C-alpha positions in Angstrom: 42.1 -29.4 16.6 40.7 -27.5 13.7 37.5 -25.6 14.4 35.6 -25.0 11.1 32.0 -24.4 12.2 30.6 -21.1 13.2 28.6 -20.7 16.4 25.7 -18.3 16.7 27.3 -15.8 19.2 28.2 -12.4 17.7 31.9 -13.1 17.9 31.6 -15.9 15.3 28.5 -14.7 13.5 28.2 -16.3 10.1 28.8 -13.9 7.2 25.8 -12.9 5.1 25.5 -14.1 1.5 27.2 -11.6 -0.9 23.9 -11.4 -2.8 21.8 -10.6 0.3 20.7 -7.0 1.0 23.0 -5.4 -1.6 21.4 -2.0 -1.1 22.5 -1.9 2.6 26.1 -2.6 1.8 28.5 0.3 2.2 32.1 0.9 1.2 34.2 -1.2 3.5 35.9 0.7 6.3 39.7 0.3 6.4 41.2 -1.3 9.5 43.0 2.0 10.3 39.6 3.8 10.2 38.0 1.3 12.6 40.9 1.7 15.0 40.2 5.4 15.2 36.4 5.4 15.1 35.4 2.5 17.3 35.5 3.8 20.9 35.5 1.5 24.0 33.5 3.0 26.7 35.3 1.3 29.6 38.3 -1.0 29.9 39.1 -2.5 33.2 41.7 -5.3 33.5 43.2 -6.8 36.6 45.5 -9.8 36.5 44.3 -10.4 33.0 46.1 -12.5 30.3 47.0 -11.0 27.0 44.6 -13.5 25.3 41.8 -12.6 27.6 42.3 -8.8 26.9 42.3 -9.4 23.2 39.2 -11.5 23.3 37.5 -8.6 25.1 38.6 -6.2 22.4 37.5 -8.6 19.7 34.0 -8.8 21.1 33.6 -5.1 21.9 34.9 -4.1 18.4 32.2 -6.3 16.8 29.5 -4.9 19.1 30.6 -1.3 18.7 31.3 -1.4 15.0 28.1 0.5 14.0 29.5 2.2 10.9 29.8 -0.9 8.8 26.3 -2.2 7.8 27.6 -5.6 6.6 27.7 -8.0 9.5 30.4 -10.0 7.9 32.8 -7.0 7.9 32.2 -5.9 11.5 35.0 -6.1 14.1 38.7 -6.7 13.6 41.1 -9.6 13.2 43.6 -10.0 16.0 46.8 -12.1 15.8 49.0 -12.7 18.9 52.5 -14.0 18.2 55.3 -15.2 20.5 53.1 -17.0 23.1 54.4 -20.2 24.8 53.4 -23.2 22.8 51.8 -25.2 25.6 48.9 -24.1 27.9 51.0 -25.0 31.0 53.8 -22.6 29.8 51.2 -19.9 28.9 49.6 -20.0 32.3 53.0 -19.9 34.1 55.0 -17.4 31.9 52.5 -15.9 29.4 52.1 -12.1 29.3 49.6 -10.6 31.7 48.1 -7.2 32.6 48.5 -6.5 36.3 46.0 -3.6 36.2 44.8 -1.3 33.4 41.8 1.1 33.5 40.6 3.5 30.8 37.4 5.2 29.6 36.2 6.3 26.2 39.4 5.0 24.5 39.7 4.4 20.8 40.2 0.8 19.7 43.7 1.7 18.4 44.7 3.3 21.7 43.3 0.3 23.6 45.6 -2.0 21.7 48.6 0.3 22.4 47.8 0.4 26.2 47.5 -3.4 26.3 50.7 -3.9 24.3 52.6 -1.5 26.7 51.2 -3.3 29.8 52.3 -6.7 28.5 55.7 -5.6 26.9 54.5 -6.3 23.4 54.5 -4.2 20.2 51.5 -3.5 17.9 51.6 -3.8 14.1 48.6 -2.9 12.0 48.4 -4.9 8.8 45.8 -4.5 6.1 43.6 -7.3 7.5 44.6 -7.7 11.1 46.1 -6.1 14.2 49.2 -8.1 15.3 50.6 -8.1 18.8 54.1 -9.5 18.9 57.3 -9.4 21.0 59.2 -6.2 20.4 61.5 -6.4 17.3 59.4 -9.1 15.5 59.4 -8.5 11.8 56.4 -9.2 9.5 57.2 -12.3 7.5 57.2 -12.3 3.7 55.6 -14.8 1.3 58.3 -15.5 -1.3 57.2 -16.0 -4.9 59.7 -17.4 -7.5 60.5 -14.5 -9.7 61.0 -16.6 -12.8 57.8 -18.7 -12.3 54.8 -17.4 -14.2 52.7 -20.2 -12.8 53.8 -19.3 -9.2 52.8 -15.7 -9.8 49.4 -16.9 -11.0 48.9 -19.1 -7.9 49.9 -16.2 -5.7 47.3 -14.0 -7.5 44.7 -16.7 -7.0 45.4 -16.9 -3.3 45.0 -13.1 -2.9 41.5 -13.2 -4.5 40.2 -16.3 -2.5 38.5 -14.9 0.6 38.1 -17.4 3.5 35.0 -16.5 5.6 36.3 -17.9 8.8 39.5 -19.5 10.1 39.5 -20.9 13.6 42.5 -23.0 14.8 42.9 -24.2 18.4 46.0 -26.3 19.1 46.2 -27.2 15.4 49.1 -28.8 13.7 50.6 -27.2 10.7 49.5 -30.2 8.5 46.0 -29.9 9.8 45.9 -26.2 9.1 47.2 -26.7 5.5 44.6 -29.5 5.0 41.9 -27.0 6.0 43.3 -24.4 3.5 43.5 -27.0 0.7 39.8 -27.8 1.3 38.6 -24.2 1.5 40.6 -23.2 -1.6 38.8 -25.9 -3.7 35.4 -24.9 -2.3 35.9 -21.1 -2.6 37.5 -20.9 -6.1 34.2 -20.3 -7.8 35.7 -18.4 -10.8 37.4 -21.5 -12.1 34.9 -23.5 -14.3 37.1 -26.7 -14.4 36.9 -28.5 -11.0 40.2 -30.3 -11.7 42.0 -26.9 -11.8 40.6 -25.6 -8.5 42.5 -25.4 -5.3 46.2 -25.3 -4.4 49.0 -27.7 -4.1 50.8 -27.3 -0.8 53.9 -29.2 0.5 54.9 -29.0 4.2 58.6 -29.7 4.6 59.4 -30.9 8.0 63.0 -31.1 9.5 64.4 -34.4 8.1 64.8 -36.0 11.5 61.2 -35.1 12.5 59.8 -36.4 9.1 61.5 -39.8 9.7 60.1 -40.0 13.2 56.6 -39.2 11.9 56.8 -41.8 9.2 58.1 -44.4 11.6 55.2 -43.6 14.0 57.6 -42.7 16.8 56.5 -39.0 16.9 53.2 -37.2 16.8 52.1 -35.8 13.5 53.5 -33.1 13.2 55.7 -31.0 15.6 54.7 -27.3 15.2 51.2 -26.2 16.2 49.1 -23.1 16.0 48.0 -22.5 19.6 45.1 -20.2 18.7 44.2 -18.3 15.6 40.8 -16.8 14.6 40.4 -14.7 11.4 37.3 -13.6 9.4 37.0 -12.6 5.8 40.8 -13.0 5.1 42.5 -13.6 1.8 43.9 -17.1 1.6 47.5 -15.8 1.2 47.2 -13.8 4.4 45.8 -16.7 6.3 48.8 -18.7 5.2 51.2 -16.0 6.2 49.8 -15.6 9.7 49.8 -19.4 10.2 53.5 -19.5 9.2 54.2 -16.4 11.3 52.8 -18.0 14.5 54.8 -21.2 13.9 58.2 -19.8 12.8 57.8 -21.1 9.3 58.0 -19.5 5.8 55.9 -19.8 2.7 57.3 -19.9 -0.9 55.0 -20.0 -3.9 56.8 -21.8 -6.7 56.2 -23.5 -10.1 54.9 -26.8 -8.8 53.6 -26.1 -5.3 53.4 -23.8 -2.3 56.1 -24.9 0.1 56.0 -24.4 3.9 59.4 -24.8 5.5 61.6 -23.8 8.4 64.2 -21.3 7.2 66.6 -22.5 9.9 66.6 -26.1 8.7 68.9 -27.1 5.8 67.8 -30.7 5.8 64.0 -31.1 5.3 61.6 -33.7 3.8 57.9 -33.8 3.0 55.7 -36.1 4.9 53.0 -37.9 2.7 49.5 -37.1 3.6 47.6 -39.8 5.4 
């Protein structure tokens, strides 16, 4: 399932128009600054899942982010990696907090306490806080060095800002279709509609691709269990989607390719 609509609760508040209330806008606060300046008055968890704890911090960060006057920039993005793929596995073996209490703790320290309680590590990227199993490395987006077109596409993906990304048990193909659509809609600096957007190819393991085409397997295999991001560059949204599904992204001359680095035999599946 791909969730593209924004509901009215503060957690998913719709970003304001860039032209609205320009005089009230301030210099964006960096994520590092927010982690230091936003203070959680009380944090009290007992037999709480990692996802529930992060949902609490996501909501409180939005509510307590009083420094940033632009509602669209309030709060923080949170990415959780390494969770079991199915809900049944998550409920049975997913990381949980037995008990954790703290008062007047900075948002950054709150993430550290939650990570320690669940055996995870914390990584602070430019656009998101990432909780992942210890030893997980941040994936790279590869760009063909000899491809000028590839470099241009990469640059375009850095400048396209996606207001909202919400995936819930979403297949990689569905996620890519969402990114294709938003790239065309949001590339407002390109006057020629025919040149807007991006070309993306998802390369499935060859056996899986054959099963999908034959109709003997669901389309497709890997899924994003849950991902919610706001005001994120398109290239970063791609990177986190790949990171959560064990895939890699390469920007080349003809297309952006999503592939499994462990697979030597892959094949694209035509879009339906």
